[in-house]
C-alpha positions in Angstrom: 0.0 0.0 0.0 1.4 3.4 -1.0 1.9 6.3 1.4 -0.9 8.2 -0.5 -3.3 5.3 0.0 -2.5 5.1 3.7 -3.2 8.8 4.3 -6.5 8.5 2.3 -7.6 5.7 4.5 -6.8 7.6 7.7 -8.5 10.7 6.5 -11.6 8.6 5.6 -11.9 7.3 9.2 -11.1 10.6 10.8 -13.9 12.2 8.9 -16.5 9.9 10.5 -18.9 12.0 12.7 -18.7 11.0 16.4 -21.7 9.1 17.6 -24.0 10.9 20.0 -24.0 10.3 23.7 -27.3 9.4 25.3 -28.6 10.9 28.6 -31.6 9.2 30.1 -33.6 10.5 33.0 -35.7 7.8 34.6 -38.5 8.3 37.2 -40.9 5.9 38.9 -43.9 6.0 36.6 -47.5 7.0 36.3 -50.8 5.8 34.9 -51.7 7.1 31.5 -55.0 8.4 32.6 -56.7 9.1 36.0 -59.1 6.2 35.5 -59.5 3.0 37.5 -58.6 0.9 34.5 -55.3 2.8 33.9 -54.4 2.9 37.6 -55.1 -0.8 37.9 -52.8 -1.6 35.0 -50.1 0.6 36.5 -50.4 -0.9 40.0 -50.2 -4.4 38.7 -46.9 -3.7 37.0 -45.4 -1.6 39.8 -46.3 -3.7 42.7 -45.4 -7.0 41.0 -41.7 -6.0 41.0 -40.1 -8.3 43.6 -37.8 -5.4 44.7 -40.8 -3.2 45.5 -42.8 -5.9 47.3 -40.5 -8.6 48.7 -43.1 -11.4 49.0 -43.2 -14.7 47.3 -44.6 -14.1 43.8 -46.8 -17.2 43.7 -48.7 -15.8 46.7 -48.4 -12.1 46.2 -49.2 -11.7 42.5 -52.6 -13.4 42.5 -53.5 -11.4 45.7 -52.3 -8.2 44.0 -54.2 -8.8 40.8 -57.5 -9.9 42.3 -57.7 -8.1 45.6 -55.2 -5.2 46.0 -55.3 -3.4 42.7 -59.1 -3.8 42.2 -59.7 -2.2 45.6 -57.2 0.5 45.3 -57.6 1.5 41.7 -60.8 3.6 42.1 -59.8 5.7 45.1 -56.3 6.2 43.7 -57.8 7.3 40.3 -59.9 9.8 42.2 -56.8 11.1 43.9 -55.0 11.5 40.6 -57.9 13.5 39.2 -57.3 16.1 42.0 -53.7 16.8 40.7 -53.9 15.9 37.0 -52.6 18.5 34.6 -53.2 19.3 31.0 -50.1 17.3 29.9 -50.8 14.3 32.2 -49.8 13.5 35.8 -47.5 16.0 37.5 -44.7 13.4 37.6 -44.9 13.0 33.8 -45.2 16.7 33.1 -42.2 17.8 35.3 -40.0 14.9 34.2 -40.6 15.7 30.6 -39.8 19.3 31.2 -36.6 18.4 33.0 -35.5 16.4 30.0 -36.3 19.2 27.6 -34.5 21.8 29.6 -31.5 19.5 30.1 -31.3 18.9 26.3 -31.2 22.6 25.6 -28.5 23.2 28.3 -26.3 20.3 27.1 -26.7 21.2 23.5 -25.4 24.7 24.1 -22.4 23.3 26.0 -21.6 20.4 23.7 -17.8 20.2 23.0 -17.2 17.6 20.3 -20.0 15.0 20.5 -23.7 15.6 20.2 -25.9 14.7 23.2 -29.4 13.3 23.0 -31.5 13.6 26.2 -34.6 11.6 26.7 -36.7 10.4 29.7 -38.5 7.2 30.6 -40.5 5.6 33.4 -39.5 2.4 35.2 -43.2 1.4 35.2 -45.7 2.5 32.6 -45.1 4.9 29.7 -42.7 5.9 28.2 -41.3 2.4 28.5 -37.7 2.2 29.6 -36.7 -0.5 27.0 -38.4 1.4 24.1 -36.7 4.6 25.1 -33.3 2.9 25.2 -34.2 1.3 21.8 -34.9 4.8 20.5 -31.5 6.1 21.7 -29.7 3.2 20.1 -31.6 3.8 16.8 -30.4 7.4 16.9 -26.8 6.2 17.2 -26.2 6.2 20.9 -23.8 3.4 22.0 -23.0 5.1 25.3 -25.8 6.1 27.6 -25.7 7.8 31.0 -28.7 6.8 33.0 -29.8 9.2 35.8 -32.5 7.7 38.1 -34.4 10.7 39.5 -34.2 9.6 43.1 -31.8 11.7 45.3 -31.5 8.9 47.9 -30.7 5.3 46.9 -33.0 2.4 47.6 -33.0 -1.0 46.1 -36.7 -0.6 45.5 -36.2 2.5 43.3 -32.8 3.1 41.8 -31.9 -0.6 42.4 -34.7 -1.8 40.1 -33.5 0.5 37.3 -29.9 -0.8 37.6 -31.3 -4.4 37.5 -33.3 -3.6 34.4 -30.3 -2.2 32.6 -28.5 -5.5 33.2 -31.4 -7.5 31.9 -31.7 -5.2 28.9 -28.0 -5.7 27.9 -28.1 -9.5 28.6 -30.4 -9.9 25.6 -28.1 -8.0 23.2 -25.2 -9.2 21.1 -23.9 -5.7 21.0 -24.7 -4.3 24.5 -25.1 -0.6 25.4 -22.2 1.0 27.4 -24.2 2.3 30.4 -23.1 4.6 33.1 -25.5 5.4 36.0 -25.8 7.8 38.8 -26.3 5.9 42.1 -27.6 8.8 44.2 -27.0 12.5 45.0 -28.0 12.3 48.7 -25.2 14.6 50.0 -24.2 16.5 46.8 -23.4 20.1 47.8 -25.4 21.6 44.9 -28.4 19.5 45.8 -28.3 20.6 49.5 -27.8 24.2 48.5 -30.7 24.0 46.1 -33.0 22.6 48.8 -31.8 25.3 51.2 -32.4 28.1 48.6 -35.8 26.7 47.9 -36.7 26.8 51.5 -35.3 30.3 52.0 -37.2 31.6 49.0 -40.4 30.1 50.3 -39.9 31.6 53.8 -39.1 35.0 52.2 -42.6 34.8 50.7 -44.6 33.1 53.4 -42.7 33.7 56.6 -41.0 31.1 58.8 -42.9 28.3 60.4 -42.8 26.9 63.9 -41.4 23.7 62.4 -40.1 22.3 59.1 -41.0 18.7 58.4 -39.0 16.7 55.8 -41.3 13.9 54.6 -39.7 11.1 52.7 -41.4 8.1 51.0 -41.6 5.2 53.3 -39.9 1.8 53.1 -40.6 -1.5 54.8 -38.3 -1.9 57.8 -37.3 -5.3 56.6 -35.5 -3.8 53.6 -33.4 -1.5 55.8 -32.6 -4.5 58.1 -31.2 -6.3 55.0 -28.8 -3.4 54.3 -30.8 -0.9 52.2 -29.1 2.5 52.7 -32.2 4.6 52.1 -33.0 5.4 55.7 -29.5 6.6 56.4 -29.5 8.6 53.1 -32.7 10.4 54.1 -31.3 11.4 57.5 -28.0 12.4 55.9 -29.8 14.8 53.5 -31.8 16.1 56.5 -28.7 16.7 58.6 -26.9 18.6 55.9 -30.0 20.7 55.3 -30.2 21.5 59.0 -26.6 22.8 58.8 -27.4 24.9 55.7 -30.5 26.4 57.4 -29.0 26.7 60.9 -29.0 30.5 60.9 -32.8 30.6 60.7 -33.3 28.7 64.0 -36.2 26.6 62.7 -36.4 23.1 64.1 -36.4 20.4 61.3 -37.9 16.9 61.7 -37.9 13.8 59.6 -40.8 11.5 58.9 -41.9 8.9 56.3 -45.1 8.8 54.3 -47.1 6.5 51.9 -47.2 3.4 54.0 -48.8 0.3 52.4 -49.9 -3.0 53.9 -49.5 -4.4 57.5 -45.7 -4.9 57.6 -43.6 -2.6 59.8 -42.3 0.4 58.0 -39.6 2.9 58.8 -40.8 5.8 60.9 -42.0 8.0 62.3 -45.1 8.2 60.2 -45.7 11.6 58.6 -49.4 11.5 59.4 -48.8 10.5 63.0 -46.2 13.3 63.4 -48.5 15.9 62.0 -51.3 14.8 64.3 -49.1 15.3 67.3 -47.7 18.7 66.5 -50.5 21.0 67.6 -50.5 19.6 71.2 -46.8 20.2 71.2 -47.3 23.9 70.3 -46.6 23.6 66.6 -49.3 25.7 65.0 -47.6 26.8 61.8 -46.0 24.0 59.8 -44.2 23.8 56.5 -43.6 20.4 54.8 -41.0 19.6 52.2 -40.3 16.3 50.4 -36.6 16.1 49.5 -36.9 12.4 48.4 -38.8 13.4 45.3 -37.1 15.2 42.4 -40.5 16.3 41.1 -44.0 16.8 42.5 -46.4 13.9 42.1 -49.4 12.2 43.6 -47.6 11.6 46.9 -46.5 15.2 47.4 -49.5 17.1 46.0 -52.4 15.0 47.1 -51.1 13.2 50.1 -49.2 16.1 51.6 -50.4 19.4 50.2 -54.0 18.3 50.4 -54.5 15.4 52.7 -52.1 16.2 55.5 -53.1 19.9 55.3 -56.7 18.9 56.0 -55.6 16.7 58.9 -53.5 19.5 60.4 -55.8 22.4 59.9 -59.3 20.8 60.2 -58.8 17.7 62.5 -56.1 18.4 65.1 -56.1 22.1 65.7 -53.2 23.3 63.7 -53.4 26.8 62.2 -51.6 26.5 58.9 -49.8 23.8 56.9 -48.0 24.9 53.7 -46.2 22.6 51.3 -42.8 23.6 49.8 -42.8 22.3 46.2 -40.1 20.0 44.9 -37.3 21.4 42.8 -39.1 20.2 39.6 -37.7 21.9 36.5 -36.9 25.2 38.2 -33.5 26.7 37.5 -31.9 25.8 40.8 -33.0 22.2 40.3 -31.8 22.1 36.7 -28.4 23.4 37.8 -28.1 20.3 40.0 -29.1 17.9 37.3 -26.9 19.5 34.7 -23.8 19.5 37.0 -24.3 15.8 38.0 -24.9 14.7 34.4 -21.9 16.7 32.9 -19.6 15.3 35.7 -20.6 11.8 34.8 -20.1 12.4 31.1 -16.4 13.2 31.5 -14.2 10.9 29.6 -17.0 10.3 27.0 -17.0 13.9 25.8 
């Protein structure tokens, strides 16, 4: 082969456009509609995951299909109707907005390789496997997956990581995945939470108490080594330090209990019921375990717990501090974490 031919071959390969990097935001999931039928389908998928409900499948799945989801689907659908937005459930609307804003931010900062941002749900639509298929079809061989859970649990982020392994196991040419395990104690995340609280207090005044309500988890999972409980308290302690100058006491509780098993505590509802007798009349509640607002924050806390506190147990005012959602301070956190984890690929 001549020198000229060698140079021509090198030039040909060097002119190939770099393949795009994929960035995939993954959240829990949501029914497609606020109807009993759609909720029932969603619950059957979600609650049949053995990492979500750690019971023998041969016993649990028939009970779920014939007893649990039929009984829960109608009241849950009614709750969804209370918070449903024009573009779907709040979780869907805000997660989609996060992906769109992140795409715009990363596109403007792209150095040498294009970046494609998309989003998916672990349960329901848009399907995780179909979204990965779509990224591959658009040329992505390397995909950064960011589960949208600040604190790690095997029942949330863990199920996504398991799914990625199963997805690749079926491929001859697997995807090169990277994933974000958690951002429990990330300084930008803590600062964003603190700023959100301070902005809220500047508008509404300070409360007697700030309650940080996290989604609950069966105690048995923590006993087996799940770090979620510790992660929640670590976030809370760092937020206490960030807000120390305001001299507002901050408590931690856990919501959304299900079934008769023992769950980590204390219970958010029980805590709220006890506050007025302890002199807490003005209460603010924040949910740092959720990256976006959803049924559990808007209906369970901002509506349900507000009614309990103000109408049942003698509290004067309960105000809910929204999640970071797709606000600029929240997007700054997501962008920084994503760009940090893309290093070496870009």
